[in-house]
C-alpha positions in Angstrom: 0.4 2.0 -6.2 -0.2 5.6 -5.4 -1.7 8.2 -7.8 0.4 10.9 -9.4 -0.1 14.4 -7.9 1.2 16.0 -11.1 0.0 13.8 -14.0 -0.3 14.6 -17.7 -3.9 15.5 -18.5 -4.5 12.9 -21.3 -3.6 9.2 -21.2 -0.6 8.2 -23.4 -1.4 7.0 -26.9 -1.2 3.3 -26.0 -3.8 3.6 -23.2 -7.5 3.6 -23.2 -9.5 6.6 -21.9 -9.4 5.2 -18.4 -5.7 4.8 -18.6 -5.7 1.0 -18.8 -3.4 -0.9 -21.2 -3.1 -4.5 -22.1 -0.8 -6.4 -19.7 0.8 -8.2 -22.7 1.6 -11.2 -20.5 3.0 -13.2 -23.5 5.7 -10.5 -23.9 7.4 -11.3 -20.6 10.8 -12.9 -21.1 12.0 -15.9 -19.1 14.3 -13.6 -17.1 11.2 -11.6 -16.1 9.5 -14.6 -14.7 12.7 -15.6 -13.0 12.9 -12.3 -11.2 9.3 -12.7 -10.0 10.0 -16.2 -8.7 13.1 -15.2 -6.9 11.4 -12.3 -5.2 8.4 -14.4 -4.4 10.4 -17.2 -2.8 12.5 -14.7 -0.8 9.5 -12.7 0.5 7.3 -15.7 1.3 10.1 -17.2 3.4 10.5 -13.9 5.3 6.8 -13.2 5.7 5.8 -16.6 7.0 5.8 -15.5 10.7 5.6 -11.7 10.0 2.6 -11.1 7.8 -1.0 -11.2 9.0 -2.8 -14.5 8.3 -5.2 -12.8 6.0 -2.4 -11.7 3.8 -0.7 -15.1 3.8 -3.9 -16.9 2.9 -4.6 -14.4 0.2 -1.4 -15.5 -1.6 -3.0 -18.8 -2.3 -6.6 -17.6 -2.7 -5.5 -15.3 -5.5 -3.3 -17.9 -7.1 -0.1 -16.1 -6.6 1.6 -19.3 -5.4 1.9 -20.4 -9.0 5.3 -19.8 -10.8 5.9 -16.8 -12.9 4.4 -13.3 -13.2 0.6 -13.6 -12.8 -1.7 -13.1 -15.8 -4.0 -10.3 -14.8 -7.0 -12.0 -16.6 -6.6 -15.1 -14.5 -5.9 -13.1 -11.4 -9.0 -11.0 -11.9 -11.2 -14.1 -12.5 -10.2 -15.4 -9.1 -10.6 -12.1 -7.3 -13.9 -11.4 -8.8 -15.3 -14.6 -7.5 -13.9 -13.9 -4.0 -14.6 -10.2 -3.5 -15.7 -8.6 -6.8 -12.2 -7.0 -7.5 -10.1 -7.1 -10.6 -6.6 -6.0 -11.5 -6.0 -3.8 -14.6 -2.7 -2.7 -16.1 -1.8 0.9 -16.4 1.3 2.5 -18.0 2.6 4.0 -14.8 1.3 6.5 -12.2 -2.2 7.8 -13.1 -4.1 11.0 -12.4 -5.7 11.2 -9.0 -9.3 11.0 -10.2 -8.5 8.0 -12.4 -6.8 6.2 -9.5 -9.7 6.7 -7.1 -12.4 6.0 -9.7 -10.9 2.6 -10.4 -10.7 1.8 -6.7 -14.3 2.9 -6.2 -15.3 0.4 -8.9 -13.2 -2.4 -7.3 -10.4 -2.2 -9.9 -6.9 -2.2 -8.7 -4.5 -0.5 -11.1 -1.1 -2.1 -11.4 2.1 -1.5 -13.4 3.0 -4.4 -15.7 6.8 -4.0 -15.9 9.1 -5.8 -13.5 12.4 -4.8 -12.1 15.7 -6.1 -13.2 17.7 -8.8 -11.4 20.1 -6.1 -10.1 17.2 -4.1 -8.6 15.8 -6.8 -6.3 16.2 -4.7 -3.1 15.0 -1.3 -4.2 13.0 0.2 -7.0 11.8 3.8 -7.1 8.7 3.3 -9.2 6.2 0.5 -8.2 6.5 -2.5 -10.5 4.3 -5.6 -10.9 5.8 -7.3 -8.0 5.1 -4.5 -5.6 1.6 -3.9 -7.0 0.5 -7.5 -7.2 2.5 -9.4 -4.5 2.1 -6.4 -2.1 -1.5 -5.4 -2.7 -3.5 -8.2 -4.2 -3.5 -10.8 -1.4 -5.6 -8.6 0.9 -8.0 -7.9 -1.9 -9.1 -11.5 -1.5 -10.2 -10.6 2.1 -13.8 -9.3 2.1 -13.3 -6.6 4.8 -10.1 -5.2 3.5 -11.6 -5.3 0.0 -14.5 -3.2 1.2 -12.0 -0.8 2.9 -10.2 -0.3 -0.4 -13.4 0.5 -2.2 -14.5 2.9 0.6 -11.1 4.6 0.3 -11.5 5.1 -3.4 -14.9 6.6 -2.9 -13.4 8.9 -0.2 -10.6 9.9 -2.5 -13.0 11.1 -5.1 -14.9 13.2 -2.5 -11.6 14.6 -1.2 -10.9 16.2 -4.5 -13.9 18.5 -3.9 -12.2 19.8 -0.7 -8.7 20.1 -1.9 -7.6 17.6 0.8 -6.2 14.8 -1.2 -2.7 15.3 0.3 -4.2 14.7 3.7 -6.2 11.6 2.7 -3.1 10.2 0.9 -1.5 9.8 4.3 -4.3 7.4 5.4 -3.4 5.2 2.3 0.3 5.4 3.0 0.1 4.5 6.7 -2.5 1.7 6.2 -2.5 0.2 2.7 1.2 0.7 2.1 2.9 0.6 5.5 0.3 -0.6 8.0 0.9 -2.9 11.0 -1.9 -4.8 12.8 -2.2 -6.2 16.4 -2.0 -10.0 16.5 -2.3 -11.7 19.9 0.5 -10.3 22.0 2.5 -9.0 19.1 2.4 -7.2 15.8 2.1 -8.4 12.2 2.5 -6.5 9.0 -0.1 -6.1 6.2 1.0 -3.0 4.2 2.0 -3.6 0.7 5.1 -1.4 0.9 6.4 -3.5 3.7 5.3 -6.9 2.4 7.0 -6.4 -0.9 10.3 -5.1 0.6 12.9 -7.5 1.9 14.5 -4.8 4.0 11.5 -3.1 5.5 9.6 -6.3 6.3 12.4 -6.9 8.8 12.9 -3.3 9.8 9.2 -2.6 10.5 8.8 -5.2 13.2 12.3 -5.7 14.5 14.3 -2.5 14.5 14.3 -0.2 17.5 14.4 3.0 15.5 10.8 3.7 14.4 7.9 4.7 16.6 5.0 2.3 16.5 1.7 4.1 17.5 -1.9 3.0 17.8 -4.0 4.1 14.9 -5.9 7.3 15.2 -7.4 8.8 12.1 -6.7 12.5 12.8 -3.2 11.7 14.0 -2.5 9.8 10.8 -3.8 12.5 8.6 -1.6 15.1 10.3 1.6 13.0 9.8 3.7 13.5 6.6 5.6 10.6 5.1 8.7 10.1 3.0 8.8 7.8 0.0 12.6 7.3 -0.3 13.5 5.4 2.9 12.2 3.2 5.7 9.5 4.8 7.8 10.2 6.7 11.0 6.9 5.7 12.4 4.2 3.0 11.8 0.6 3.1 12.8 -1.0 -0.1 14.2 -4.6 -1.0 13.7 -6.6 -3.3 16.0 -8.4 -5.1 13.1 -9.5 -4.7 9.5 -13.0 -4.4 10.7 -12.2 -1.4 13.0 -10.3 0.2 10.1 -13.3 -0.2 7.8 -15.7 1.0 10.4 -13.7 4.1 11.2 -13.6 5.0 7.5 -17.3 4.5 6.9 -18.4 6.2 10.1 -16.3 9.3 9.7 -17.7 12.5 8.1 -14.6 13.7 6.4 -15.8 17.2 5.5 -15.5 18.6 9.0 -12.3 16.6 9.5 -10.8 18.3 6.5 -11.8 21.7 7.9 -10.2 20.8 11.2 -7.0 19.6 9.5 -6.8 22.9 7.7 -6.4 24.7 11.0 -3.9 22.2 12.5 -0.2 22.1 11.7 1.5 18.9 10.5 3.2 16.8 13.1 6.9 16.0 13.1 7.3 12.7 11.2 9.6 11.3 13.8 8.1 12.7 17.0 5.5 11.4 19.4 2.5 13.6 20.1 0.3 14.1 23.1 -2.4 11.5 23.2 -0.5 8.9 21.2 -1.0 5.3 22.2 2.7 4.4 22.1 3.4 0.7 21.5 7.1 1.3 20.8 9.0 4.6 21.4 11.6 4.6 18.7 15.2 5.6 19.1 15.3 7.2 15.6 18.9 5.9 15.3 18.4 4.7 11.7 17.1 8.1 10.6 20.0 9.9 12.3 22.6 7.6 10.8 21.1 8.2 7.3 21.1 11.9 7.9 24.8 11.9 9.0 25.8 10.1 5.8 24.0 12.5 3.5 
């Protein structure tokens, strides 16, 4: 889940001051659990040889391999024992400061609604399947769990510099749409890929997107689009290296540097890129031709 850049100032009446709401797990209908089970079965089959091992083991560690929509209380109990994280329900996208504060306190905010059966392949707003199936498995992994907390702390600091839109790109290209080196190939770990039937194939197999070695400045100069498959993916060497880069970087001068640099073309390669795959951009061109 991403934060809302233009939120209402006050939480809705049904929410607490920190924007959390009860999950109301007992209110899910049988069809809701059936949607979850169908999505879970489809994605776990597809991800078996595509997702990083830390993600796959996290499905079991977090108890997501049980039938039906997870109960956040049970889920949080498991996560707390593993890495100190919990999952809290929110009514939708939340203000930036709320989102980052929760992350900094090792609380992952998740929507509690689930898509309809006729929306299995695409949903504009993140639902409980994206938020929990996509994000929670790696919260059981200590290093990635530390990275998420560090990102939340960095998000709060970025508000002081007016640089949140730059830092959001780091979240997008790692937490949501990140790839990782694995032996001689690549694996996926980003929640936006893992929870998407189409993109979990596209991200690794299609010739269209660029796949570029991770570089923090490069990532933060690269815009993204939220309404289609990515035109480029960034590849980390390990979760340890991602965490270390985040902790060791002084972001204040980095924000000052970014303010003087133009954004990079979302589909182009840049000087200095470590190019793993030079994409054809055929998919993007075909989509543009149809619009």
